[in-house]
N, C-alpha and C positions, 0 to 999 in steps of 0.2 A: 627293734623296729627303728629307732632313731638312728642307729648305726647304718642300717640299711638306706634310710633316707638320705643321710649324709653322704654315703657312698655314691648313691645315684646322682645327687646334685653335683658332687665333686667331679664325677665322671661326665656329666653333662657340660660342666664348665669347662673341663679339659678339652672336650670336643669343640665347644665353640671357640675356645682360645686357639686351638689348632687350625680351626678353619679361618679364623680371623688372620692368624699369621700367614697362612697360605695365600690369602686374598690379598694381604698387604704385599707379599713378595711378588705375586703376578702384577699387581698394580705398578709396583717399582720397576720390574722388568719391562712392561709395556712402556712405560714412561721413558726409560732408558733408550728403547728401541726408537721411539718417536724422536727424542732428542738427537740420537745418532743419525736417523734419517735427515732430519731438518739440518743438522750441521753438514752432512754430505751434500745435500741439495745446495746449500749456501755456499759451500765450496765450489762445487760445479759451476754455480751461477757466477761466481767471482772469476773462475777460470775462463768462462766463455766471454765475459766482459773484458777481461784483460787481452785475450786473443783479438777480439773485435776492436779494441783500442790500437793494438799493434797494426792490425790490418788497415784501419782507417788512417793512421799515420803513414804507413807505407804508400797507400794509395794516393794520399795527399802529396806525398814527396815525388812520387811518379808523375803526377798531374803537373806539378810545378816544373819538373825537368822537362817534360814534353813541351811546355809553353816556352821555355828557354830555348829548346831545340828549334821550335818553330819560328821564333824571332831570329835565331841565327840562320835558318835556311832563307827567310825573307831578305835578310841582309845580303847574303851570299848571291841570291838571284837578282838583286837590283841592277838595272842597266844591262841586263842580258836577256834578250827575248826568248832564247831557246830554254834556259833554265826556268824563266818564269813561266812559261806555258807548261813545262813538266811539273813544276810545283802546283800550278792550278790543277793538272790531271791528278796528282797525288790527293790533294784536298778534295776534289769532286769524288775520287773513288772512296776516300775514308768517310764522306758523308752517305755514300750509296751502301756500303757495307756495314755501317754503323759504328765505325771508329772516330767519329767526330760528333761533338754536340751540335744540335741544329736548332734553329729558332724559325718561326713563320707562322702563317695563318692556318687555321684547321678546326677541328672539332675536339670536345672533351666528352667521353662517354663514361658514365658511372653505373656500375652494376652492383647491387646490393641484396644480400638475403632477404626474403620476405620478413615482415614484421608480424605476420600471422601466427596466431598462437599454435604450436605444434599439436595441441589436442583437438584442433579443428580440421586436421587434414588426415587423410588416410595413408599417404606416403610422405615422409619427411623429405625425401629426395626432390620433391615438387617445389619446395619453397627455399632451396639454396641454390647459389650459383655454382656450376660445375665447370670443369675444365673444357668440356665440349661446348658449353655456352660462350665462353670467352674465345675460343678458337673460332666459333662461327661468326662472332662479331669482328674479330681480327681479319678473317677471309673476306667478309663484306667490305671492310674498310680498304683492303689491298684492292679488290675489284673496283672500288670506286676511285682508285688512284692515289691512295696514301703513300706518300714518298717516305715517312718515318713514323714509327709506331712505338709507344712504350706502354706497359702496364705496371702501375705503382712504381715508377721510375726504373723499371727493368726494360732496357732497350731490346726490341725485337730484332733479330738477325737471322741469318739463313739457318743457323744451327740451334735457334731457340727452341727447346722442348718445353711444352705446356701439359702438365699432368696432374691428377689428384694425389694429394699426399695426406691422407687422413681428412681432417676438417678444413684443410687449407688447400692452396693450388701451389705447386712447384713451377716456377719460372726461371730459366737459367740457373737451375738448381737451388734457387733461393725461395724460400717459403713465404708466400704472401697471402693475406686473408681478405675477406670482405670488408669495406667496400673495395671493388676493383675499379681503379681510375684509368681508363685508357685514353692516351693522348695520341692524336694522329694529325700529322702536317699534311696539308694539301689544299686544294680548292674547297673552302668551306661549303659552298652550295652543293657540290658533287658529294662530299662526305656526309652531309646531313641528310642525304637520300636514304641513309641507314634507318632512319625513323618512319620510313614510308609505310602505307596500309600493306599489310601481308608480309612485312619485313620480319627479321628476326627479333628486333627489339619489341614489335607489337606481340610476338608469339610469347616473349618472356613475361609481358604485362599481363597475360591471361592467367599466369600463375602468381600474380602479386609480387613478383620480383621487382625490387626497386630500380627503376630505369630512369636516366636522364641524360639528355644531349644538349650541349650548348657550342654555339660558334664562338671562335675566339681569333683575334688577329695578332696575338702575341703569345704563342705556345713555344715553351722550351722543351726539348727532348734530349736527355743526356746521352753520352756515348756509351757503347758497350764497354763494361768493366771487365769482361773475361778475356780469355785468349783465343783467338780465331786461327785455326790451322786446318790444313788439308792433309790427311794421312794417306788416303788411298788414290787421290786424283793426281794425275801427272800432265805436265804441259806437253802438248803435241807439237813436235818440231816441224817446221815448214819443210815440204819436200822439194822446194825450188832448187 
């Protein structure tokens, strides 16, 4: 009887020991996987930051060279009325198409996801800012005479695409999230009409979307940092 009991106890101890070893192995494997994932994520993050730093440096160098070029153009056009007029036309065209930084009076519109608790709404889409909301505000600003517009410092140009990209919005292929700070240069009184009764901002307020509009006499809108090109349109030659 004693031998039988000893055998059973030894058997149970072996089973428990085997289970413990398997559990330890699995824990170590899971830990190694997590460490490997964390290591890979850190490497990817470091790579992204490295390329962003390179991009920022290149962009800064380009900006400096453009300023030097502009200074040289100014020197070359001095005391030459024809060249001065052409230079003024180039500068005005760059402002219109978004290739020049502009300053002036206007309004700043801020849109922010609702702070209402998600468990108090039937549809979560009702309490977040969508690409369609941003587009509607942009269109109303254009209709009110906005001369230049930016969203989170992304200049709006003729080729700008605004679309949903997961939980954020893609503008000029750059991902931006709430709050969306929309700056518009133009006559402040006209642009401020965006907040009129029955307007789109009032519509957003009904869903507790954070909305604010303020006038300003000193707004700066950066130039478009991408490349503008026309692939399919061609200049029509005069038939004279």
